[in-house]
N, C-alpha and C positions, 0 to 999 in steps of 0.2 A: 522253433520246434518245442513242444511241451512233451517231456518224457515222464511217464509215471513209473515209479519204482516201488516194488514190494520191499519195504524196509522192516518188516515184522521180525525177521530173524535177527536183526542188528540190536534189538533191545534186550536180548537174552543176557542176563548178568554173567552166567557161567558159559562162556563161549567154547564150543568145539569147532571143528573144521568149517562147516557151512555157515555157522553164525559169525565166525571170524572173517570169513570171506566176504559176507555181506557188509559187515561193519567197516572194514578197512577199505573195500572197494568203493563204497558209497562216499566215504570221507574223501578219498582221492579224486573221485569224479567231481564233487563239489568244489574242491580246492582248484582244480584246473580248468573249470568251465565258466568262471565268473564273468570273463570278458568276451565270451563267444556267442552271446545272444541265445543260449539254450536255457530253457526253464525246466525245472524239475519239481514234481509233486511226489513226496514221499508218503507212502501209506503205512500206518502203524496200527497194530491191533491193541496197543496200550500206549499211554502217553510216554514218550521217551524221556529219559532223564535229562535234566538241564545240562546243556553243553555236550550232549552226545555227538552232535554234528556241528561243524562251524556255522555261525550265523551268516546268512547271505541273502541278498535281495532276490536272487534268482532261484530260491528254493522255498517251496511251500510245504508245510507239514499238514497232513490229513490223518487225524486219529479217528478211527472208526471201530470202537471196541465191540467184540462179540465173543462169548466164552468158547463156543464150538462152531466148527464149520465156517471159520472166518473167511478163508480164501474163496470158497465156492458159493457163499451166500452174501456176506457183507461186502467183501472187496468186489465181487462180481457186480453187485448192485451199484456201488460207487463208480465202477468203470463204465457201466451202462449209462448212468445219469450224467456223468461228466467225463466223457472219453478223452484220454490224452492222444497225442499224435502217434505215440509208440509206448507200449507197456513193456517193462523189463523186469524179469524176476531173477534174482541171484540164486534161486533154488530151482528144483525140477518143475514147479507147479504154476501153471496158468489156470485161472478159473475155468471150469469145464464149459460154461455157457458163453465165454468171451470169444468174440470173433473179430476183434479189432487187430490192428497191426501189433505184433508182439515179438519179443526175443526172449528165449529161455536159456538158462544155464543148466547143463547136465554135468554133475560132478563125477559120477561113476555109475557103472551098472553092476556093482558087486553083488546086488541082490539076485541077479540072474545066475551067477556062478556059485554063490553061497546062500541059497534061500533059507537055510537053517539059522542064519544069523538074524532073521526077522520072523515076526509072526506071519501066519498065512494071510491075514488081512493086510498087513503091511506090504507083503510081496505082491499081492494082487493089485493094490492101490498103486504101488510104484511102477509096476508093469503097464498098467492102463494109462497113468498120468504121464509117464516119461515118453511112451510111444506117441500119445496124442500130442503132447507139447512139442516133440521133435518134429512132427509133421505139420502141425498148425502154425508154429512159429515161423516168421519170415526168415529168421536166422537162429542158429543154435550155437551157444558159446560152450566150449568144453575146456577143461583144465590141462588136457594132455592129448598127444597123438593116440595113445592107447584108447582113451574114451571115444575119440573120433572113429577109430577103427571098429570099436564095439557097436556104435550107433549104425554104422554102415552095414556091418555084418548081421546084427540081431534085428534091427528095425528098418533096414533098407533106406536110410536117410541119405539124400544126395550129398556127396562130399562137398560140392560147391557152396552149400548153405551152412557149412560148419566152420566156425572160427576157433582155432586153437589159441587160447590166450592164457599164458602162465600167470597164476596169481603171484602176489608179492608176499612179504613177510612182516611180522609184527615189528613196526618201526621203533618200539620201545624195548624190544628184546636185545640183550647185549651180553657178552661174556662178563662174568663177575670174577674179579681177581682179588678183591679185598678179603683178606683172611677172616676178619671179624664178621663181615656179612655172610660169607660162606658158612662159618661156624654157627652163626645165629639161625640161619635157615635150616641147616641139618638138625640142630637141636629141636626146632619147631616140629619137625616131622619124625623125630626119633631115628635119624639115619646116622650110621657110622661108616667111615671109609675103610677100605676101598669098596666101591660099588659100581654096578652097571644099572642103567635105568631104562625103562620103557614108559612113555607117556601117551595116553590115549584111552578110549573107552575099553573096558574089559568085556570082550565079546568073542565068539568063536572065529570070526573072520580074521582076527588079529593074530591067531596062531599061538596063543599064549600057553596052552597046555604043552605043546611041543617045545616051546621056549623054556618052560620050567624044567622039563625032562632033560633038555640039552644042558641047561645051567647046572643041574644036579650032577650030571655025568662029567662035567668039566672039572669038578672037584677042586675048586679054587677057594682062597680065603675071602673072596669078595661076597658082598650081598647083592641080591637082585631086588630092585625097587620097581614094582608094578603100579605106577601112579595113574589113577583115573577112576571114574565112577563105574560101578558095575552096569553092564548093559544087558540086553536080551540073552538069556541062556548063559549067564556068567556063573551060575551056581556049580556046574560040574567042575570048573576051574578051581573054585574056592574049596570044593570038596577034595579035589586032588591034592591041593596044598595042605589041607588039614590032615590028610592021611599020611603025610611024610613023618619020619621020625623027628623027635624034638630038635636035635641038633641041626638037622637039615632045614626044618621048617622055620627056625628062628633066623635063618639067613635070607628068607624071602619076606619082604615087607610090602604091605598094601596100604599106603597112606590115604587112599581115596583121591578125590579131586584136589588138585593143588592150585593155590591162588596164582593168577597170572603174574603177579608181582614177584612170586618166588620161583618161577620157572627158570629164569636165567641162572640163579644160583644153583638149583638142583642139577641143571644140565652141565654147568661149568665144573661142578665138583665131581662129576662122574668120570670113570675111566672109559666109558663108552656108552652110546645110545644103541639099544638093540631094538630093531624094527623089522621083524620077520613076517609082516602081514601077508596074508595070502592074496589079497586083492586091494589095490588102491587106485583111485582115479588121479591122485596127485601125491599125497604124502607129506603134509606139513611137518610133522615131527622130525622127519629126516633132516629137513633144511633148518629147522629150529635148532637141532643139535649142532649142525655145522656152524650156524650163526654164533653159537656160544663156544666155539673152538673145541667141540667134543667129537672124537672120532666115532664113526657110525658103521654099524653092521646092519645090513638091510637085505630083504628078499630080492632074489634075482628074477622076480615075476612082475606081471602087470606094468604099471607106469614107473616103478621105482628105478629100474636101470635108466630109463629116459630122463628122470629127474636127477639122479645121482651122477650119471656118467661114470667116470673112473675115480670119483671122490669118496666112494664108500666101499667097504668090504662086502661084496655081494655073494650070497650063498643060496643054495636051493632051500626054500622054506619047508619043503616036504621031507627033507633029509635031516633027521635028528643028529646024526653023526657029523654031518657037514656044519650044522649049527654049533655043535659042541666044539669042533675044531676052530671055527671062527671066533667063538668066545675066548678060547684058550689063546689064540693068536693075539687078540686085543689085549689080554691080560699080560702076556709074557713077552711081547715084542714092542718095546718102547719106540724103536725106530719106525715101525709100522704106524703106531699111533701118531707120531710126529708128522709122517708123510700124509696121513689121512686128514689131519687138521689143516695142513697147508693147502691140500687140494680142496677141502671143504670151504675154506676162505675164498678161493677163486670161484667155486661153484655157485655160491649164494649170490654172487654179483649178477647172475643171469636173471634174478627174479626181483621185480620192483612193482609196487602198487601204482606208481606214477605211469609206468609203461603199460600196465594192465588197464588202467583207467582210460588212457589215450586210445587203446585198441578197442575197448568196450564202447566208448563214445563213437568211434568210427563205425563199429558194427551197427549201433542204433541208427546213425545217420543213413547208412546204406540200406537198412531195413525200411526206413521211411520212404526212401526214393524207389524202392522196388515195386 
């Protein structure tokens, strides 16, 4: 079997959720299929950095650059001229004109519930492409039962063709206990202890305005670190923070995108990870916090209860008072923090790129035979 994989997301230097998913999943697939007689052709829109993926005789690189419309023009042409037995995309999008055997990944349908988090053009494109790919693909891979239910309810996708496959976690992320490394990283970003941290894109769907109000109401000596690049419609959040009085404003720190190499120290040094997002198809930051022995407060909505189980402090993300109470509990109850850390260590054992890769390859083989 020759499987073609859209690897364009994996070359992004500053990875967020979808880019990290593509990168780590493809690496795991390559590593575990060398002896199985499966060939892979990886499609890139720019030349990948040397060593991005492990060298292997069963993997072919295909770099086909094009500045715009790469998926629906350049990749589509390549697939038509040299069709693989199965095409797999780790993102929502299969080229519109492609009618060969395919498997798509749908990470979430948050744009349906919170369209204001995207431009109108993005919402229209996501609705069209996700609906089309979910129906044209022989199989659909999703990150959670929540997204599976959304596909069934919103797009009438048959449940039998949907495979729920939990992603894994960054294999290089670990808790940092060395005081010197912790201090060096905090100095780099101008952070002082104690602090709570959020890591992710700054956008309305992440519920950060309500988080800021809840944090201010908690009236604690802690700082709130909102780490991530500004996304669509982040300006109202920035304006809201700027309007706070000086003493309150100086307790809220926005360091921007943080280097992957620093994430472990930033999470390990925090008294808690705050993740009150309104809608998530999976929720990598929740698990990354737990992987670094950081207690987690998360929203009791969408996929987050499914991913966290009883290992996080779950609160209603629409209830500011509940968020405030949750933040105060993390700050003032060391026994609760200790219990959440212990449960988090157990919870992260459920998620592995090796298991994910095995399940994805099985889905591809099944799609070829259907």
